[in-house]
MMTF fields as JSON, N, C-alpha, C and O atoms, coordinates in Angstrom:
{
  "mmtfVersion": "1.0.0",
  "mmtfProducer": "UNKNOWN",
  "numBonds": 451,
  "numAtoms": 452,
  "numGroups": 113,
  "numChains": 1,
  "numModels": 1,
  "chainsPerModel": [1],
  "groupsPerChain": [113],
  "chainIdList": ["A"],
  "bondAtomList": [4, 2, 8, 6, 12, 10, 16, 14, 20, 18, 24, 22, 28, 26, 32, 30, 36, 34, 40, 38, 44, 42, 48, 46, 52, 50, 56, 54, 60, 58, 64, 62, 68, 66, 72, 70, 76, 74, 80, 78, 84, 82, 88, 86, 92, 90, 96, 94, 100, 98, 104, 102, 108, 106, 112, 110, 116, 114, 120, 118, 124, 122, 128, 126, 132, 130, 136, 134, 140, 138, 144, 142, 148, 146, 152, 150, 156, 154, 160, 158, 164, 162, 168, 166, 172, 170, 176, 174, 180, 178, 184, 182, 188, 186, 192, 190, 196, 194, 200, 198, 204, 202, 208, 206, 212, 210, 216, 214, 220, 218, 224, 222, 228, 226, 232, 230, 236, 234, 240, 238, 244, 242, 248, 246, 252, 250, 256, 254, 260, 258, 264, 262, 268, 266, 272, 270, 276, 274, 280, 278, 284, 282, 288, 286, 292, 290, 296, 294, 300, 298, 304, 302, 308, 306, 312, 310, 316, 314, 320, 318, 324, 322, 328, 326, 332, 330, 336, 334, 340, 338, 344, 342, 348, 346, 352, 350, 356, 354, 360, 358, 364, 362, 368, 366, 372, 370, 376, 374, 380, 378, 384, 382, 388, 386, 392, 390, 396, 394, 400, 398, 404, 402, 408, 406, 412, 410, 416, 414, 420, 418, 424, 422, 428, 426, 432, 430, 436, 434, 440, 438, 444, 442, 448, 446],
  "bondOrderList": [1, 1, 1, 1, 1, 1, 1, 1, 1, 1, 1, 1, 1, 1, 1, 1, 1, 1, 1, 1, 1, 1, 1, 1, 1, 1, 1, 1, 1, 1, 1, 1, 1, 1, 1, 1, 1, 1, 1, 1, 1, 1, 1, 1, 1, 1, 1, 1, 1, 1, 1, 1, 1, 1, 1, 1, 1, 1, 1, 1, 1, 1, 1, 1, 1, 1, 1, 1, 1, 1, 1, 1, 1, 1, 1, 1, 1, 1, 1, 1, 1, 1, 1, 1, 1, 1, 1, 1, 1, 1, 1, 1, 1, 1, 1, 1, 1, 1, 1, 1, 1, 1, 1, 1, 1, 1, 1, 1, 1, 1, 1, 1],
  "groupList": [{"groupName": "MET", "atomNameList": ["N", "CA", "C", "O"], "elementList": ["N", "C", "C", "O"], "formalChargeList": [0, 0, 0, 0], "bondAtomList": [1, 0, 2, 1, 3, 2], "bondOrderList": [1, 1, 2], "singleLetterCode": "M", "chemCompType": "L-PEPTIDE LINKING"}, {"groupName": "PRO", "atomNameList": ["N", "CA", "C", "O"], "elementList": ["N", "C", "C", "O"], "formalChargeList": [0, 0, 0, 0], "bondAtomList": [1, 0, 2, 1, 3, 2], "bondOrderList": [1, 1, 2], "singleLetterCode": "P", "chemCompType": "L-PEPTIDE LINKING"}, {"groupName": "TYR", "atomNameList": ["N", "CA", "C", "O"], "elementList": ["N", "C", "C", "O"], "formalChargeList": [0, 0, 0, 0], "bondAtomList": [1, 0, 2, 1, 3, 2], "bondOrderList": [1, 1, 2], "singleLetterCode": "Y", "chemCompType": "L-PEPTIDE LINKING"}, {"groupName": "ILE", "atomNameList": ["N", "CA", "C", "O"], "elementList": ["N", "C", "C", "O"], "formalChargeList": [0, 0, 0, 0], "bondAtomList": [1, 0, 2, 1, 3, 2], "bondOrderList": [1, 1, 2], "singleLetterCode": "I", "chemCompType": "L-PEPTIDE LINKING"}, {"groupName": "ARG", "atomNameList": ["N", "CA", "C", "O"], "elementList": ["N", "C", "C", "O"], "formalChargeList": [0, 0, 0, 0], "bondAtomList": [1, 0, 2, 1, 3, 2], "bondOrderList": [1, 1, 2], "singleLetterCode": "R", "chemCompType": "L-PEPTIDE LINKING"}, {"groupName": "THR", "atomNameList": ["N", "CA", "C", "O"], "elementList": ["N", "C", "C", "O"], "formalChargeList": [0, 0, 0, 0], "bondAtomList": [1, 0, 2, 1, 3, 2], "bondOrderList": [1, 1, 2], "singleLetterCode": "T", "chemCompType": "L-PEPTIDE LINKING"}, {"groupName": "ASN", "atomNameList": ["N", "CA", "C", "O"], "elementList": ["N", "C", "C", "O"], "formalChargeList": [0, 0, 0, 0], "bondAtomList": [1, 0, 2, 1, 3, 2], "bondOrderList": [1, 1, 2], "singleLetterCode": "N", "chemCompType": "L-PEPTIDE LINKING"}, {"groupName": "VAL", "atomNameList": ["N", "CA", "C", "O"], "elementList": ["N", "C", "C", "O"], "formalChargeList": [0, 0, 0, 0], "bondAtomList": [1, 0, 2, 1, 3, 2], "bondOrderList": [1, 1, 2], "singleLetterCode": "V", "chemCompType": "L-PEPTIDE LINKING"}, {"groupName": "SER", "atomNameList": ["N", "CA", "C", "O"], "elementList": ["N", "C", "C", "O"], "formalChargeList": [0, 0, 0, 0], "bondAtomList": [1, 0, 2, 1, 3, 2], "bondOrderList": [1, 1, 2], "singleLetterCode": "S", "chemCompType": "L-PEPTIDE LINKING"}, {"groupName": "ASP", "atomNameList": ["N", "CA", "C", "O"], "elementList": ["N", "C", "C", "O"], "formalChargeList": [0, 0, 0, 0], "bondAtomList": [1, 0, 2, 1, 3, 2], "bondOrderList": [1, 1, 2], "singleLetterCode": "D", "chemCompType": "L-PEPTIDE LINKING"}, {"groupName": "ALA", "atomNameList": ["N", "CA", "C", "O"], "elementList": ["N", "C", "C", "O"], "formalChargeList": [0, 0, 0, 0], "bondAtomList": [1, 0, 2, 1, 3, 2], "bondOrderList": [1, 1, 2], "singleLetterCode": "A", "chemCompType": "L-PEPTIDE LINKING"}, {"groupName": "GLU", "atomNameList": ["N", "CA", "C", "O"], "elementList": ["N", "C", "C", "O"], "formalChargeList": [0, 0, 0, 0], "bondAtomList": [1, 0, 2, 1, 3, 2], "bondOrderList": [1, 1, 2], "singleLetterCode": "E", "chemCompType": "L-PEPTIDE LINKING"}, {"groupName": "LYS", "atomNameList": ["N", "CA", "C", "O"], "elementList": ["N", "C", "C", "O"], "formalChargeList": [0, 0, 0, 0], "bondAtomList": [1, 0, 2, 1, 3, 2], "bondOrderList": [1, 1, 2], "singleLetterCode": "K", "chemCompType": "L-PEPTIDE LINKING"}, {"groupName": "LEU", "atomNameList": ["N", "CA", "C", "O"], "elementList": ["N", "C", "C", "O"], "formalChargeList": [0, 0, 0, 0], "bondAtomList": [1, 0, 2, 1, 3, 2], "bondOrderList": [1, 1, 2], "singleLetterCode": "L", "chemCompType": "L-PEPTIDE LINKING"}, {"groupName": "GLY", "atomNameList": ["N", "CA", "C", "O"], "elementList": ["N", "C", "C", "O"], "formalChargeList": [0, 0, 0, 0], "bondAtomList": [1, 0, 2, 1, 3, 2], "bondOrderList": [1, 1, 2], "singleLetterCode": "G", "chemCompType": "PEPTIDE LINKING"}, {"groupName": "GLN", "atomNameList": ["N", "CA", "C", "O"], "elementList": ["N", "C", "C", "O"], "formalChargeList": [0, 0, 0, 0], "bondAtomList": [1, 0, 2, 1, 3, 2], "bondOrderList": [1, 1, 2], "singleLetterCode": "Q", "chemCompType": "L-PEPTIDE LINKING"}, {"groupName": "TRP", "atomNameList": ["N", "CA", "C", "O"], "elementList": ["N", "C", "C", "O"], "formalChargeList": [0, 0, 0, 0], "bondAtomList": [1, 0, 2, 1, 3, 2], "bondOrderList": [1, 1, 2], "singleLetterCode": "W", "chemCompType": "L-PEPTIDE LINKING"}, {"groupName": "PHE", "atomNameList": ["N", "CA", "C", "O"], "elementList": ["N", "C", "C", "O"], "formalChargeList": [0, 0, 0, 0], "bondAtomList": [1, 0, 2, 1, 3, 2], "bondOrderList": [1, 1, 2], "singleLetterCode": "F", "chemCompType": "L-PEPTIDE LINKING"}, {"groupName": "CYS", "atomNameList": ["N", "CA", "C", "O"], "elementList": ["N", "C", "C", "O"], "formalChargeList": [0, 0, 0, 0], "bondAtomList": [1, 0, 2, 1, 3, 2], "bondOrderList": [1, 1, 2], "singleLetterCode": "C", "chemCompType": "L-PEPTIDE LINKING"}],
  "groupTypeList": [0, 1, 2, 3, 4, 5, 5, 5, 6, 7, 1, 7, 8, 9, 6, 10, 10, 11, 12, 3, 4, 10, 11, 13, 14, 15, 10, 3, 4, 13, 3, 1, 14, 12, 8, 11, 15, 16, 13, 0, 13, 10, 7, 11, 14, 9, 12, 12, 0, 2, 17, 10, 14, 8, 9, 12, 1, 13, 10, 0, 10, 11, 7, 8, 13, 2, 14, 10, 10, 9, 14, 11, 18, 2, 6, 4, 13, 5, 14, 12, 3, 5, 11, 3, 13, 8, 12, 7, 13, 8, 7, 1, 10, 9, 4, 3, 2, 7, 4, 2, 8, 11, 5, 11, 2, 16, 14, 16, 6, 14, 11, 6, 17],
  "groupIdList": [1, 2, 3, 4, 5, 6, 7, 8, 9, 10, 11, 12, 13, 14, 15, 16, 17, 18, 19, 20, 21, 22, 23, 24, 25, 26, 27, 28, 29, 30, 31, 32, 33, 34, 35, 36, 37, 38, 39, 40, 41, 42, 43, 44, 45, 46, 47, 48, 49, 50, 51, 52, 53, 54, 55, 56, 57, 58, 59, 60, 61, 62, 63, 64, 65, 66, 67, 68, 69, 70, 71, 72, 73, 74, 75, 76, 77, 78, 79, 80, 81, 82, 83, 84, 85, 86, 87, 88, 89, 90, 91, 92, 93, 94, 95, 96, 97, 98, 99, 100, 101, 102, 103, 104, 105, 106, 107, 108, 109, 110, 111, 112, 113],
  "secStructList": [7, 7, 3, 3, 3, 3, 3, 3, 1, 1, 7, 7, 7, 2, 2, 2, 2, 2, 2, 2, 2, 2, 2, 2, 2, 2, 2, 4, 4, 4, 1, 6, 6, 7, 7, 4, 4, 4, 7, 3, 3, 3, 3, 3, 7, 1, 7, 7, 7, 7, 5, 6, 6, 5, 7, 1, 1, 7, 3, 3, 3, 3, 3, 3, 3, 3, 1, 7, 7, 7, 2, 2, 2, 2, 2, 2, 2, 2, 2, 2, 2, 2, 2, 2, 2, 2, 2, 2, 2, 7, 7, 7, 4, 4, 4, 3, 3, 3, 3, 3, 3, 3, 3, 1, 7, 7, 3, 3, 6, 6, 3, 3, 7],
  "xCoordList": [-5.876, -5.947, -4.823, -3.98, -4.795, -3.778, -4.231, -5.422, -3.256, -3.469, -2.432, -1.241, -2.873, -1.941, -2.156, -3.25, -1.089, -1.108, -0.244, 0.944, -0.847, -0.131, -0.03, -1.037, 1.183, 1.436, 2.199, 3.129, 1.791, 2.43, 2.452, 1.697, 3.321, 3.376, 2.553, 2.549, 1.868, 0.998, -0.449, -0.815, -1.267, -2.676, -3.368, -3.059, -4.294, -5.053, -6.536, -7.137, -7.103, -8.534, -9.359, -8.839, -10.633, -11.528, -11.545, -11.573, -11.527, -11.528, -10.252, -10.311, -9.11, -7.84, -7.823, -7.367, -8.317, -8.365, -9.248, -8.912, -10.349, -11.243, -10.575, -10.733, -9.831, -9.097, -8.049, -7.898, -7.332, -6.336, -7.017, -6.529, -8.141, -8.883, -9.269, -9.044, -9.849, -10.308, -9.147, -9.231, -8.085, -6.965, -6.155, -5.703, -5.969, -5.285, -6.157, -5.648, -7.471, -8.388, -8.219, -8.382, -7.895, -7.605, -6.176, -5.937, -5.236, -3.816, -3.499, -2.59, -4.226, -3.9, -4.053, -3.498, -4.788, -4.934, -3.631, -3.542, -2.624, -1.309, -0.657, 0.286, -1.161, -0.703, -1.712, -2.884, -1.289, -2.227, -3.024, -2.473, -4.324, -5.2, -5.661, -6.418, -5.226, -5.62, -6.625, -6.562, -7.568, -8.588, -9.038, -8.707, -9.788, -10.305, -11.279, -11.473, -11.88, -12.842, -12.254, -12.975, -10.962, -10.315, -9.301, -8.607, -9.207, -8.214, -8.66, -9.771, -7.782, -7.997, -6.964, -5.792, -7.416, -6.543, -6.578, -7.585, -5.469, -5.39, -4.633, -3.591, -5.161, -4.502, -4.372, -5.366, -3.125, -2.849, -2.051, -0.949, -2.608, -1.932, -1.537, -1.922, -0.757, -0.347, 0.494, 0.397, 1.318, 2.18, 3.534, 3.992, 4.163, 5.533, 6.443, 6.628, 7.007, 7.871, 9.027, 8.908, 10.142, 11.337, 11.987, 11.955, 12.571, 13.34, 14.552, 14.426, 15.718, 16.977, 17.14, 17.669, 16.677, 16.84, 15.884, 16.054, 14.875, 13.954, 12.509, 12.164, 11.674, 10.248, 9.469, 8.258, 10.167, 9.467, 8.487, 8.663, 7.445, 6.435, 7.053, 7.96, 6.517, 6.985, 5.841, 4.835, 6.008, 5.001, 5.66, 6.692, 5.035, 5.454, 4.235, 3.21, 4.334, 3.263, 3.774, 4.816, 3.045, 3.399, 2.353, 1.169, 2.801, 1.909, 2.138, 3.239, 1.095, 1.162, 0.289, -0.836, 0.818, 0.094, 0.025, 0.973, -1.098, -1.222, -0.655, -1.158, 0.376, 1.041, 2.188, 2.797, 2.467, 3.619, 3.341, 2.392, 4.178, 4.135, 5.571, 6.501, 5.752, 7.12, 7.56, 6.743, 8.846, 9.443, 8.92, 8.785, 8.621, 8.11, 6.725, 6.422, 5.889, 4.583, 4.759, 4.086, 5.674, 5.94, 6.499, 6.155, 7.348, 7.913, 6.816, 6.814, 5.889, 4.776, 3.893, 3.463, 3.622, 2.781, 3.483, 2.84, 4.774, 5.522, 5.39, 5.153, 5.54, 5.386, 4.01, 3.876, 2.982, 1.607, 1.323, 0.714, 1.755, 1.556, 2.254, 1.688, 3.47, 4.223, 3.488, 3.375, 2.995, 2.235, 0.999, 0.73, 0.263, -0.963, -0.648, -1.268, 0.305, 0.616, 1.214, 0.949, 2.015, 2.572, 1.464, 1.453, 0.533, -0.558, -1.533, -1.867, -1.986, -3.031, -2.502, -3.175, -1.307, -0.773, 0.314, 0.782, 0.712, 1.792, 3.103, 3.838, 3.376, 4.641, 5.562, 5.171, 6.774, 7.694, 8.008, 8.115, 8.151, 8.411, 9.652, 9.695, 10.657, 11.882, 11.785, 12.779, 10.566, 10.329, 9.213, 8.515, 9.065, 8.077, 8.79, 9.512, 8.58, 9.054, 7.85, 6.742, 8.071, 7.059, 7.724, 8.777, 7.103, 7.654, 6.666, 5.457, 7.183, 6.353, 6.656, 7.808, 5.619, 5.793, 4.797, 3.65, 5.269, 4.457, 4.257, 5.131, 3.105, 2.854, 2.102, 1.275, 2.389, 1.664, 0.453, -0.377, 0.335, -0.825, -1.548, -0.939, -2.846, -3.65, -4.992, -5.68, -5.368, -6.626, -7.753, -7.551, -8.929, -10.145, -11.344, -11.386, -12.292, -13.563, -13.356, -14.067, -12.376, -12.154, -11.283, -11.11, -10.726, -9.831, -8.825, -8.899, -7.89, -6.855, -7.171, -7.81, -6.708, -6.843, -5.866, -5.807],
  "yCoordList": [11.342, 10.228, 9.248, 9.007, 8.69, 7.671, 6.287, 5.979, 5.485, 4.089, 3.287, 3.591, 2.268, 1.392, -0.035, -0.592, -0.602, -1.994, -2.801, -2.525, -3.787, -4.667, -6.046, -6.649, -6.532, -7.851, -8.653, -8.151, -9.905, -10.75, -12.199, -12.599, -12.965, -14.385, -15.229, -16.455, -14.61, -15.348, -15.272, -14.313, -16.266, -16.207, -15.037, -14.723, -14.402, -13.288, -13.65, -13.687, -13.913, -14.229, -12.966, -11.852, -13.155, -12.004, -11.153, -9.924, -11.805, -11.088, -10.253, -9.104, -10.829, -10.101, -8.93, -7.842, -9.143, -8.055, -6.92, -5.75, -7.241, -6.209, -5.433, -4.217, -6.137, -5.447, -4.504, -3.371, -4.971, -4.122, -2.903, -1.782, -3.112, -1.997, -0.963, 0.233, -1.424, -0.508, 0.251, 1.46, -0.454, 0.186, 1.107, 2.166, 0.716, 1.62, 2.836, 3.928, 2.639, 3.76, 4.829, 6.018, 4.41, 5.358, 5.895, 7.086, 5.014, 5.389, 6.433, 7.241, 6.433, 7.361, 8.809, 9.708, 9.047, 10.406, 10.973, 12.171, 10.13, 10.616, 11.494, 12.232, 11.411, 12.28, 13.428, 13.184, 14.657, 15.797, 15.852, 15.722, 16.046, 16.17, 14.856, 14.861, 13.728, 12.425, 11.782, 11.959, 11.021, 10.352, 9.074, 8.827, 8.282, 7.037, 7.31, 6.453, 8.479, 8.818, 8.636, 8.253, 8.902, 8.79, 7.646, 7.493, 6.855, 5.785, 4.567, 4.066, 4.102, 2.849, 1.854, 2.188, 0.632, -0.406, -1.661, -1.975, -2.362, -3.714, -4.552, -4.138, -5.719, -6.638, -7.972, -8.615, -8.375, -9.606, -10.548, -10.219, -11.711, -12.691, -13.925, -14.109, -14.769, -16.06, -15.924, -16.758, -14.876, -14.659, -15.314, -15.419, -15.746, -16.263, -15.061, -14.252, -14.946, -13.817, -14.299, -15.256, -13.603, -13.93, -12.64, -11.626, -12.689, -11.561, -12.134, -13.045, -11.611, -12.093, -13.597, -14.315, -14.055, -15.454, -16.414, -17.628, -15.902, -16.749, -16.439, -15.304, -17.467, -17.261, -17.225, -17.446, -16.947, -16.73, -15.584, -14.783, -15.483, -14.436, -13.053, -12.628, -12.37, -11.029, -10.264, -10.849, -8.951, -8.11, -6.881, -6.409, -6.374, -5.145, -4.252, -4.661, -3.04, -2.054, -0.941, -0.344, -0.667, 0.395, 1.496, 1.276, 2.669, 3.802, 4.822, 5.351, 5.094, 6.103, 7.278, 7.097, 8.486, 9.687, 10.702, 10.868, 11.369, 12.557, 13.685, 13.962, 14.33, 15.367, 14.77, 13.779, 15.393, 14.98, 15.239, 15.933, 14.673, 14.904, 14.984, 14.623, 15.454, 15.54, 14.201, 13.321, 14.075, 12.821, 12.333, 11.126, 13.238, 12.823, 12.178, 11.222, 12.694, 12.074, 10.655, 9.723, 10.51, 9.18, 8.253, 7.071, 8.77, 7.959, 7.441, 6.269, 8.321, 7.898, 6.873, 5.895, 7.102, 6.149, 4.809, 3.765, 4.813, 3.557, 2.777, 1.569, 3.461, 2.795, 2.185, 1.063, 2.925, 2.437, 1.281, 0.29, 1.39, 0.293, -0.961, -2.053, -0.816, -1.957, -2.586, -3.808, -1.75, -2.242, -3.027, -4.114, -2.481, -3.131, -4.479, -5.487, -4.504, -5.749, -6.792, -7.984, -6.354, -7.295, -7.932, -9.142, -7.1, -7.584, -8.47, -9.563, -8.016, -8.726, -9.957, -10.986, -9.855, -10.948, -11.769, -12.767, -11.353, -12.028, -12.039, -13.027, -10.921, -10.751, -9.914, -8.827, -10.39, -9.605, -8.25, -8.133, -7.245, -5.88, -5.804, -5.015, -6.616, -6.55, -7.311, -7.484, -7.761, -8.415, -7.689, -8.279, -6.404, -5.564, -4.366, -3.643, -4.167, -2.965, -2.065, -2.549, -0.757, 0.225, 1.171, 1.745, 1.319, 2.16, 3.278, 3.053, 4.475, 5.633, 6.151, 6.163, 6.574, 7.287, 8.437, 8.304, 9.565, 10.776, 11.116, 10.867, 11.684, 12.098, 13.422, 13.688, 14.242, 15.503, 15.354, 16.261, 14.215, 13.956, 12.725, 11.675, 12.853, 11.738, 11.841, 12.855, 10.805, 10.818, 10.162, 9.2, 10.701, 10.149, 10.66, 11.827, 9.817, 10.213, 10.846, 11.778, 10.328, 10.761, 11.984, 12.455, 12.515, 13.676, 13.683, 12.864, 14.597, 14.696, 15.816, 16.813, 15.616, 16.657, 17.767, 18.752],
  "zCoordList": [-5.101, -5.989, -5.702, -6.566, -4.531, -4.272, -4.741, -4.793, -5.073, -5.428, -4.665, -4.725, -3.95, -3.226, -3.708, -3.61, -4.225, -4.683, -3.726, -3.561, -3.105, -2.186, -2.814, -3.184, -2.93, -3.49, -2.442, -1.811, -2.268, -1.26, -1.722, -2.608, -1.111, -1.431, -0.457, -0.565, 0.474, 1.388, 0.887, 0.208, 1.214, 0.826, 1.526, 2.675, 0.833, 1.396, 1.335, 0.261, 2.49, 2.552, 2.297, 2.347, 2.027, 1.855, 3.123, 3.05, 4.278, 5.553, 5.714, 6.153, 5.361, 5.451, 4.479, 4.829, 3.255, 2.269, 2.78, 2.599, 3.402, 3.94, 5.077, 5.179, 5.929, 7.001, 6.411, 6.868, 5.403, 4.741, 4.135, 4.282, 3.455, 2.856, 3.894, 3.707, 4.985, 6.022, 6.67, 6.882, 6.974, 7.668, 6.75, 7.185, 5.493, 4.57, 4.268, 4.015, 4.297, 4.11, 5.176, 4.903, 6.376, 7.458, 7.354, 7.555, 7.042, 7.015, 5.949, 6.137, 4.84, 3.751, 4.2, 3.569, 5.266, 5.793, 6.336, 6.605, 6.5, 6.929, 5.86, 6.145, 4.644, 3.556, 3.462, 3.176, 3.694, 3.657, 2.349, 1.255, 2.498, 1.344, 0.745, -0.225, 1.297, 0.762, 1.702, 2.919, 1.11, 1.923, 1.224, 0.065, 1.948, 1.389, 0.236, -0.626, 0.219, -0.826, -2.225, -3.147, -2.4, -3.7, -3.758, -4.763, -2.713, -2.643, -3.447, -3.273, -4.324, -5.042, -4.526, -4.355, -4.282, -3.732, -4.591, -5.226, -4.596, -5.154, -4.129, -3.622, -3.833, -2.904, -3.62, -3.958, -3.844, -4.58, -3.696, -3.257, -3.44, -2.606, -3.385, -4.54, -2.725, -3.281, -4.552, -5.453, -4.628, -5.786, -5.552, -4.413, -6.614, -6.52, -6.311, -7.219, -5.126, -4.796, -3.926, -3.162, -4.07, -3.303, -2.841, -3.539, -1.668, -1.146, -0.445, 0.373, -0.757, -0.181, -0.412, 0.437, -1.57, -1.937, -1.271, -1.385, -0.575, 0.182, -0.181, -0.511, -0.114, -0.329, 0.994, 1.011, 2.091, 3.36, 3.164, 2.246, 4.013, 3.825, 3.613, 4.328, 2.592, 2.244, 1.594, 1.191, 1.497, 0.846, 0.253, 0.73, -0.799, -1.462, -1.564, -2.109, -1.047, -1.191, -2.091, -1.821, -3.155, -4.085, -3.966, -4.221, -3.58, -3.346, -4.455, -4.603, -5.233, -6.286, -5.876, -5.408, -6.056, -5.642, -6.767, -7.534, -6.852, -7.674, -6.832, -5.743, -7.322, -6.544, -5.757, -6.16, -4.626, -3.819, -2.343, -1.98, -1.526, -0.083, 0.41, -0.311, 1.631, 2.146, 2.728, 3.001, 2.907, 3.363, 4.691, 4.89, 5.606, 6.915, 6.791, 7.505, 5.893, 5.658, 5.121, 5.56, 4.167, 3.625, 4.699, 4.736, 5.562, 6.629, 7.566, 7.942, 7.935, 8.807, 8.108, 8.72, 6.816, 6.088, 5.934, 6.041, 5.686, 5.601, 6.901, 6.884, 8.02, 9.312, 9.481, 9.97, 9.077, 9.235, 8.285, 8.687, 7.032, 6.083, 6.579, 6.519, 7.065, 7.589, 8.771, 8.863, 9.662, 10.818, 10.367, 10.879, 9.422, 8.939, 8.296, 8.635, 7.378, 6.672, 7.6, 7.448, 8.56, 9.542, 10.364, 10.588, 10.809, 11.663, 10.894, 11.351, 9.747, 9.014, 8.279, 8.23, 7.711, 6.903, 7.592, 7.044, 8.779, 9.518, 8.727, 8.726, 8.056, 7.339, 8.221, 8.647, 8.506, 9.331, 8.696, 7.475, 9.531, 9.057, 8.174, 7.23, 8.472, 7.675, 6.35, 5.644, 6.027, 4.735, 3.973, 3.148, 4.269, 3.59, 2.983, 3.669, 1.697, 1.009, 0.755, 0.521, 0.803, 0.426, -0.575, -0.299, -1.718, -2.794, -3.102, -3.155, -3.302, -3.613, -5.008, -5.442, -5.699, -6.964, -6.989, -6.564, -7.498, -7.583, -9.05, -9.88, -9.361, -10.728, -10.75, -9.878, -11.739, -11.857, -12.762, -12.834, -13.462, -14.314, -13.816, -13.612, -13.622, -13.143, -13.836, -13.716, -14.556, -15.286, -14.509, -13.768, -14.696, -14.089, -14.859, -15.251, -15.073, -15.68, -17.065, -17.441, -17.815, -19.172, -19.354, -20.478, -18.261, -18.376, -17.254, -16.338, -17.32, -16.29, -15.301, -15.637, -14.088, -13.068, -13.368, -12.633]
}
């Protein structure tokens, strides 16, 4: 039950959002037991955002997981998310943050897992 929310200050076309969806759908497999089947995504573009005092292109990816993974899995996923957002949105890697949160409770279909 992963959820990835990507927020950026650059415009995101429908084509770019679809590329992000497809590539993150593959990338989530870097976390054992996770797949696109349960992946929920949000892609928000054209937001007022600043990093290091500048509004140059930037992005924030927030990854929420039911359960946990080890640091090496997160490291590989961070690399892949950065690669995807850099390629699709033309955001430099050093202007992309990736944040992880883990939870032991995750609700779906009216109850918790």
